C-alpha positions in Angstrom: 15.8 55.9 20.3 12.5 58.0 19.8 14.3 61.1 20.8 17.1 60.5 18.1 14.7 59.6 15.5 12.6 62.7 16.2 15.5 64.9 16.3 17.0 63.9 13.0 13.6 63.9 11.2 13.0 67.5 11.8 13.3 70.1 9.1 16.1 72.7 9.4 13.4 75.4 10.0 12.0 73.3 12.9 15.4 72.7 14.3 16.1 76.5 14.2 12.9 77.2 16.1 13.4 74.5 18.6 14.4 75.3 22.2 16.2 72.4 23.8 18.4 72.8 26.9 21.2 75.3 26.2 19.2 77.4 23.8 18.3 80.7 25.4 17.1 84.1 24.3 20.1 86.4 24.4 19.1 89.3 22.2 15.6 90.8 22.7 13.5 91.0 19.6 10.4 92.8 20.8 9.8 96.6 21.2 10.6 96.6 24.8 13.9 94.9 24.2 15.4 97.7 22.1 17.1 100.5 24.0 18.5 103.9 23.0 22.3 104.1 23.3 24.5 106.9 21.9 21.8 108.3 19.5 20.8 104.9 18.1 18.6 102.0 18.9 20.4 98.8 19.6 19.2 95.3 20.7 19.3 94.5 24.4 21.4 91.6 25.7 19.3 89.5 28.0 20.8 88.1 31.2 20.5 84.3 31.6 20.3 82.5 34.0 17.7 84.8 35.5 18.9 86.0 38.8 16.7 85.6 42.1 16.3 88.4 44.6 18.7 86.8 47.1 22.0 88.7 47.6 23.6 85.3 48.2 22.9 84.4 44.5 26.4 84.6 42.8 24.7 86.3 39.8 24.0 89.2 42.2 27.4 89.6 43.8 29.2 92.8 43.2 32.1 92.7 40.6 34.8 92.8 43.1 33.5 89.7 44.8 33.3 87.8 41.5 36.7 89.0 40.6 38.3 88.0 43.8 36.7 84.5 43.6 37.8 84.1 40.0 41.4 85.3 40.6 41.8 82.9 43.5 40.4 79.8 41.7 42.6 80.8 38.7 45.6 81.1 40.8 44.8 77.7 42.4 44.7 76.3 38.7 48.1 78.1 37.9 49.8 76.7 41.1 48.5 73.2 40.4 49.8 73.0 36.9 53.0 74.9 37.8 53.9 72.1 40.2 53.0 69.3 37.9 55.2 70.7 35.1 58.2 72.0 37.0 59.5 68.5 37.7 60.0 67.6 34.0 63.1 69.9 33.2 64.5 69.0 36.6 64.6 65.3 36.1 68.5 65.3 35.1 69.2 66.7 38.6 68.0 63.7 40.4 71.0 61.5 39.3 73.5 64.3 40.1 72.2 65.0 43.5 71.2 61.6 44.6 74.2 59.4 43.4 73.3 56.7 45.8 70.0 56.3 44.1 70.5 56.7 40.4 67.4 56.0 38.2 66.9 55.4 34.6 64.9 58.0 32.7 62.0 55.6 32.3 61.6 55.6 36.3 62.2 59.3 36.7 59.3 59.9 34.2 57.0 58.2 36.5 57.2 61.3 38.8 55.5 63.1 36.0 53.2 60.5 34.8 51.8 59.4 37.9 51.1 62.9 39.0 49.2 63.5 35.7 47.3 60.3 36.3 46.3 61.3 39.7 45.4 64.7 38.7 42.8 63.4 36.3 41.5 60.4 38.4 41.1 62.4 41.4 38.0 64.1 39.8 36.1 60.8 40.3 35.7 61.8 44.0 36.0 65.7 43.9 33.2 66.4 41.6 30.5 64.1 43.3 31.6 65.6 46.6 31.1 69.2 45.4 27.6 68.2 44.2 26.8 66.7 47.6 28.6 69.4 49.8 29.1 72.3 47.6 32.1 73.8 45.7 33.5 75.7 48.6 34.3 72.8 50.8 35.8 70.7 48.0 38.1 73.6 47.0 39.2 74.4 50.5 39.9 70.7 51.2 41.7 70.1 47.8 44.0 73.2 48.1 44.8 72.2 51.7 45.7 68.7 50.6 47.9 70.1 47.8 49.6 72.4 50.3 50.3 69.7 52.9 51.6 67.2 50.2 54.0 69.9 48.7 55.3 70.8 52.3 55.8 67.2 53.0 58.0 67.0 49.9 60.5 69.3 51.4 61.2 66.7 54.1 61.1 63.3 52.5 64.0 61.5 51.0 64.2 58.8 48.4 62.5 57.9 45.2 59.5 55.9 46.5 58.5 58.7 49.2 58.9 61.4 46.4 56.5 59.3 44.2 53.9 59.1 46.8 54.2 63.0 47.4 53.6 63.4 43.6 50.5 61.3 43.6 49.1 63.4 46.5 50.1 66.6 44.7 48.1 65.3 41.8 45.0 64.5 44.0 45.1 68.0 45.5 45.4 69.6 42.2 42.6 67.7 40.3 39.8 69.9 41.5 41.3 72.9 39.7 40.3 71.2 36.4 36.8 70.4 37.0 35.3 72.2 40.0 36.8 75.5 39.1 35.2 75.6 35.5 31.9 74.9 37.2 32.5 78.1 39.4 32.7 80.1 36.2 29.3 78.9 35.2 27.9 79.7 38.6 29.2 83.2 38.7 28.5 84.6 35.3 25.7 85.0 32.7 25.9 83.2 29.5 27.2 86.1 27.5 30.0 86.7 29.9 31.4 83.0 30.3 33.5 82.9 27.2 35.9 85.6 28.3 36.2 84.3 31.9 36.7 80.8 30.6 39.5 81.9 28.4 41.1 83.7 31.5 40.8 80.4 33.5 42.3 78.2 30.8 45.1 80.7 30.2 45.9 80.6 33.9 45.9 76.8 33.7 48.1 76.5 30.8 50.4 79.3 31.8 51.2 77.5 35.0 52.4 74.5 33.1 54.6 76.7 31.0 56.1 78.9 33.8 56.7 75.6 35.8 58.5 74.2 32.7 60.7 77.3 32.4 61.5 77.8 36.0 61.8 74.2 37.2 65.2 73.6 35.6 66.6 76.8 37.0 65.4 76.2 40.5 66.6 72.6 40.7 70.0 73.4 39.0 70.5 76.5 41.1 69.0 75.8 44.4 68.9 71.9 44.6 66.1 69.3 44.1 64.3 70.0 47.3 64.0 73.8 46.5 61.2 73.0 44.0 59.0 71.8 46.9 60.0 74.7 49.0 58.9 77.2 46.4 55.8 75.1 45.8 54.9 75.1 49.6 54.8 78.9 49.5 52.6 79.0 46.4 50.2 76.3 47.8 50.0 77.9 51.1 49.1 81.2 49.5 46.5 79.4 47.4 45.0 77.6 50.4 44.6 80.7 52.6 43.1 82.7 49.5 40.7 80.0 48.9 39.3 79.8 52.4 38.8 83.6 52.7 37.9 84.6 49.2 35.8 81.8 47.6 32.4 81.7 48.9 29.9 78.9 48.0 28.9 79.5 44.4 26.5 76.4 44.1 23.1 78.3 44.4 19.7 76.5 44.3 17.3 78.6 42.1 14.0 77.5 40.7 15.0 77.6 37.1 17.3 74.5 37.5 14.1 72.4 38.1 12.6 73.5 34.7 13.7 73.7 31.0 13.1 77.3 30.8 13.3 79.4 27.8 13.4 83.2 28.5 10.9 85.4 26.7 10.2 89.1 27.0 7.2 90.4 29.1 5.5 93.6 28.9 7.4 96.0 31.0 6.7 95.4 34.7 7.2 97.8 37.6 10.5 97.3 39.2 9.1 98.5 42.6 5.6 96.9 42.9 3.8 94.2 41.1 0.7 95.6 39.3 -2.2 93.2 39.3 -3.7 94.7 36.1 -0.4 94.3 34.2 -0.7 90.9 32.7 2.7 89.6 31.3 2.6 89.3 27.6 4.4 86.1 26.7 5.9 85.9 23.2 4.7 83.4 20.8 6.6 80.1 21.6 8.6 78.3 18.8 6.6 75.8 16.8 8.9 73.0 18.0 9.0 73.1 21.7 10.4 70.5 24.3 6.9 69.5 25.1 6.4 68.3 21.5 9.2 66.0 21.8 8.4 62.4 22.4 11.6 62.2 24.5 10.5 64.8 27.1 7.4 65.5 29.1 7.4 67.9 32.0 5.3 68.9 34.9 5.4 72.1 37.0 6.9 71.4 40.5 4.6 72.6 43.3 7.4 74.8 44.9 7.4 76.9 41.6 4.4 78.9 42.7 2.9 82.1 41.6 4.9 83.9 44.3 8.0 83.1 42.3 6.4 84.5 39.1 5.5 87.8 40.9 9.0 88.2 42.3 10.6 87.5 39.0 8.3 90.2 37.4 9.4 92.7 39.9 13.0 91.8 39.3 13.4 92.3 35.7 11.4 92.8 32.4 12.0 89.2 31.3 9.7 86.2 31.8 9.5 82.6 31.1 7.8 80.0 28.9 6.9 76.7 30.5 7.1 73.6 28.3 4.6 71.5 30.3 1.9 69.0 30.1 -1.5 70.1 28.8 -3.1 70.1 32.3 -0.4 72.5 33.7 -0.4 74.5 30.5 -4.1 75.2 31.1 -3.5 76.5 34.4 -0.7 78.7 33.3 -2.5 80.0 30.1 -5.2 81.7 32.3 -3.6 85.1 33.2 -6.4 87.2 34.9 -4.3 87.8 37.9 -1.5 86.6 40.0 -3.6 84.3 42.1 -4.4 80.7 41.2 -7.5 79.7 39.2 -8.2 83.3 38.3 -8.4 84.4 41.8 -6.8 87.8 42.3 -3.7 87.8 44.6 -2.1 90.4 46.6 -1.3 93.7 45.0 2.2 93.5 46.4 4.5 90.7 47.7 7.4 91.1 50.0 9.8 88.3 50.1 12.4 86.5 48.1 12.0 84.1 45.3 10.6 80.7 46.1 13.3 78.4 47.6 14.8 81.4 49.6 12.1 81.9 52.1 9.2 84.3 52.0 8.2 87.2 54.2 4.8 88.7 54.9 3.0 90.7 52.3 3.2 94.0 54.3 2.9 96.2 51.1 6.5 97.5 51.5 9.2 96.7 49.1 11.2 93.7 50.1 14.7 94.6 51.2 16.8 91.3 51.7 19.7 91.4 54.3 23.1 92.0 52.9 25.5 89.2 52.0 28.1 89.7 54.6 31.7 88.5 54.7 31.0 86.2 57.6 28.2 84.6 55.6 30.6 83.9 52.7 32.7 81.8 55.0 29.9 79.3 55.5 29.8 75.9 53.8 26.9 74.7 51.7 24.2 72.4 53.2 24.5 68.6 52.6 22.5 67.6 49.5 22.4 63.8 49.9 22.1 61.4 47.1 25.7 60.4 47.4 25.5 57.2 45.4 23.6 58.9 42.6 26.2 61.7 42.5 29.1 59.3 42.2 27.4 57.3 39.4 26.1 60.3 37.5 29.5 61.3 35.8 29.6 57.8 34.1 26.1 58.3 32.6 27.3 61.6 30.8 29.0 59.3 28.3 25.6 59.2 26.8 26.2 62.8 25.6 28.2 62.8 22.3 29.9 66.0 23.1 31.5 64.5 26.3 33.3 61.9 24.1 34.6 64.5 21.5 35.8 66.9 24.4 37.5 63.9 25.9 39.5 63.0 22.9 40.4 66.5 21.7 41.4 67.8 25.1 43.2 64.4 26.1 45.1 64.4 22.8 46.3 68.0 23.2 47.2 67.4 26.8 49.1 64.2 25.7 51.0 66.0 23.0 52.1 68.7 25.4 53.1 66.2 28.1 55.4 64.4 25.5 56.9 67.7 24.2 57.5 69.1 27.8 59.2 65.7 28.8 61.2 65.0 25.6 62.0 68.6 24.6 64.4 69.4 27.6 66.3 66.1 27.0 66.6 67.0 23.4 68.1 70.4 24.1 70.5 68.9 26.7 72.3 66.9 23.9 74.2 67.8 20.8 74.2 70.2 18.9 72.3 72.3 21.5 73.9 71.5 25.1 71.6 74.0 26.8 72.0 72.4 30.2 70.1 74.5 32.7 68.6 76.6 30.1 66.6 73.8 28.6 63.5 75.1 30.2 63.5 78.0 27.8 61.8 75.7 25.4 58.6 76.7 27.3 58.9 80.3 26.1 57.3 79.4 22.9 54.4 77.8 24.6 53.9 80.8 26.8 53.6 82.9 23.6 51.0 80.4 22.2 49.1 80.6 25.5 48.9 84.4 25.5 47.8 84.5 21.9 45.3 81.8 22.4 43.8 83.2 25.5 43.6 86.7 23.9 42.0 85.3 20.8 39.4 83.5 22.8 38.7 86.2 25.3 38.1 88.8 22.5 36.2 86.7 20.1 34.2 83.9 21.8 31.5 86.1 23.5 31.4 88.5 20.6 30.7 85.6 18.2 28.0 84.4 20.4 26.1 87.7 20.5 26.8 88.3 16.7 25.0 85.0 15.9 22.3 85.6 18.4 21.5 89.0 16.5 21.3 87.2 13.3 18.7 84.8 14.5 14.9 85.6 14.1 14.3 84.7 17.7 17.5 86.2 19.2 18.5 82.8 20.2 22.0 82.1 21.6 23.1 78.5 20.7 26.1 77.0 22.4 27.4 75.8 19.0 27.9 79.5 18.2 31.5 79.5 19.5 32.5 76.1 18.3 33.6 77.4 14.8 36.4 79.4 16.4 38.2 76.2 17.3 38.9 74.8 13.7 41.9 77.1 13.0 43.3 76.3 16.4 42.9 72.7 16.1 44.6 72.8 12.7 47.5 74.8 14.1 48.0 72.5 17.1 47.7 69.3 15.0 50.4 70.7 12.6 52.4 71.8 15.6 53.0 68.1 16.6 54.3 67.3 13.1 56.7 70.3 13.1 58.0 69.3 16.4 58.7 65.7 15.4 60.5 66.9 12.2 62.8 69.4 14.0 63.6 66.9 16.7 64.4 64.2 14.2 66.7 66.4 12.2 68.5 68.6 14.6 70.5 71.6 13.5 72.1 74.8 14.7 68.9 76.7 14.5 66.4 73.8 14.6 65.6 75.0 18.2 63.6 77.8 16.6 61.3 75.2 15.1 61.0 73.4 18.4 59.9 76.6 20.1 57.5 77.6 17.4 55.9 74.1 17.3 55.4 74.1 21.0 53.8 77.4 20.8 51.4 76.1 18.1 50.3 73.2 20.3 50.0 75.6 23.4 47.8 78.0 21.3 45.4 75.1 20.7 45.5 73.8 24.2 44.5 77.3 25.5 41.5 77.8 23.1 40.1 74.4 22.7 39.2 73.5 26.3 38.1 77.0 26.9 35.5 76.9 24.3 34.5 73.3 25.0 34.0 73.9 28.6 31.9 76.9 28.0 29.9 74.7 25.5 29.2 72.1 28.2 28.3 74.5 30.8 25.8 76.3 28.4 24.4 73.0 27.1 24.1 71.0 30.2 24.1 73.4 33.2 24.6 71.3 36.3 25.7 68.2 34.4 28.7 70.1 33.1 30.9 69.2 36.2 29.9 65.7 35.6 31.0 65.7 32.1 34.3 67.3 33.2 35.0 64.2 35.3 35.1 61.9 32.3 37.0 64.4 30.3 39.7 64.6 32.9 39.9 60.9 33.3 40.8 60.5 29.6 42.8 63.7 29.8 45.0 61.8 32.5 45.1 58.4 30.8 46.3 59.7 27.4 49.2 61.6 28.7 50.0 58.8 31.2 50.0 56.2 28.3 51.9 58.4 25.9 54.5 59.4 28.5 55.2 55.7 29.2 55.4 54.4 25.7 57.0 57.3 24.0 60.5 56.5 25.2 60.5 53.0 23.9 58.8 54.2 20.6 61.5 56.8 20.1 64.3 54.6 20.9 63.2 52.2 18.1 61.9 54.7 15.4 63.2 58.1 16.3 61.2 61.2 16.9 59.4 61.8 13.5 57.4 58.5 13.3 55.9 58.8 16.8 55.0 62.4 16.4 53.5 61.7 12.9 51.3 59.1 14.7 50.3 61.7 17.2 49.4 64.1 14.4 47.2 61.5 12.6 45.4 60.8 15.8 44.9 64.4 16.7 43.8 65.0 13.2 41.0 62.5 13.4 40.0 64.0 16.9 39.8 67.4 15.3 37.5 66.3 12.5 35.0 65.4 15.1 34.2 69.0 15.7 32.4 69.3 12.4 29.4 67.1 13.4 28.9 69.4 16.4 28.8 72.4 14.2 26.5 70.8 11.8 24.2 68.7 13.9 24.8 69.9 17.5 21.4 71.3 18.1 19.8 68.0 16.9 22.0 66.2 19.3 20.8 68.5 22.1 17.2 67.8 21.0 17.7 64.1 21.0 19.3 64.1 24.6 16.7 66.2 26.1 15.1 63.6 28.2 18.4 62.6 29.9 19.5 66.3 30.5 16.2 67.3 31.9 15.9 64.3 34.0 19.4 64.7 35.6 19.4 68.5 36.2 
């Protein structure tokens, strides 16, 4: 509680100067951080996290390798949600094709509800396993499981075997919603994540929409089993592409062991380390992590002067250590690169600490290239299995986890109800769309494209703009959060519009249904995109554990709503249930305001937990 009392007792100016986990220097403010471009001087955007010298570091990969990796994992997310959603408009086909096993709508909806539930709960296993064995192994196994389950669906007959297939499809799909966002954080710098996260969430959401559009046509035109045949082709492609194009992105770099705030050093040589060129560290903020009663740090022994020298030769950026007094005394004496004021070697060959080191031969270190064969290797075993399985549950101590859980779960629940109920409405009077009922998802596709475009264009720009306005050039994770308020308003109102148009059908009321679905889809694309980026920026390695809890509730809410919505609508019609959904989502949306106002104080208060579990 000391950390919470301290965080909320600070003045606004002290909070502004504080550097809790998640606050990084994005815009350089020293004379060496200003560069000449197109006839004028502009601020330089600092790359954070700080790359190592290893070519295996994902931050050092060439653009084509990053893009191939992102396209593959985004395709996996697309296929997973395509398969999940394509069955909803095809449910009426079951009773026409399997007359010997006629099922009520409540039974058929289990094929959707249990798949969604497994999709969320599967992350209880996938994320801890990815922290122990690496991202690559989990992504390869999960895509393979999805491919095998979908192919099995081509051959099974009967409701119960199909239900089991849908459950295993959900388990194979679940890593696409937790491990894949973590890959974005592994591959890109802070100022690049917003756009790529928008691309990922747009792929995720468009899979659901295109599945909803085409599922009815495939089932009505080619038969029930054809859905699994098409899915088997898509999942097979995803599995093969993942094996060959997704290397291990979890990389152990020294910065993860320390709460590091980037500062600008005096320009260092990019070829050799000059002993007489002492790094000039900027004046640290008045309120640092070492001042907080909730956090004290010591410098790990493996973070040696060799690391500092290697970093100095890598870029003109440095670090400030928030440490205990004894370690600060050692770090504050900068007579040379050796310990205790003793001069060190004038040159150092070898990679950053943790990647091995070579002999100081006086020649520039040239690490071996990162070959295609090396990219096919799996990560080392990291141990601490019990700890990794328990860690996601401890992220409930972070307020942001709860808010994202409720907002994302509420939006997904609303979309699940619309995608299940909407085609049924359009199959009855006065519409009678039949096999065309899947066209309801066209409105959602437009909403997804607009949401992804807005987020991709504005998220990173907003982060850099606010960083330029800061005295220290700090980038705060809360900078992007304000962009969600309009989309949350639009998505919440969309639920009410859909309920009204469904309650009072008319010749042209389908336009309102389409428009309302697009409003909710717009929010569903933008909200998780910004929130996931916020969690990655704020909590780094803990982000994937936060995703586990988010996806559990994201699964439970649609599962519960899908089961109870049929009975509720039979009693009260459409307007009352959707008005209830609107009220719930409105309360969830208002929880964004405390993060905008007090988000940095909350990060200061939870510093001890975050730094302890990194």
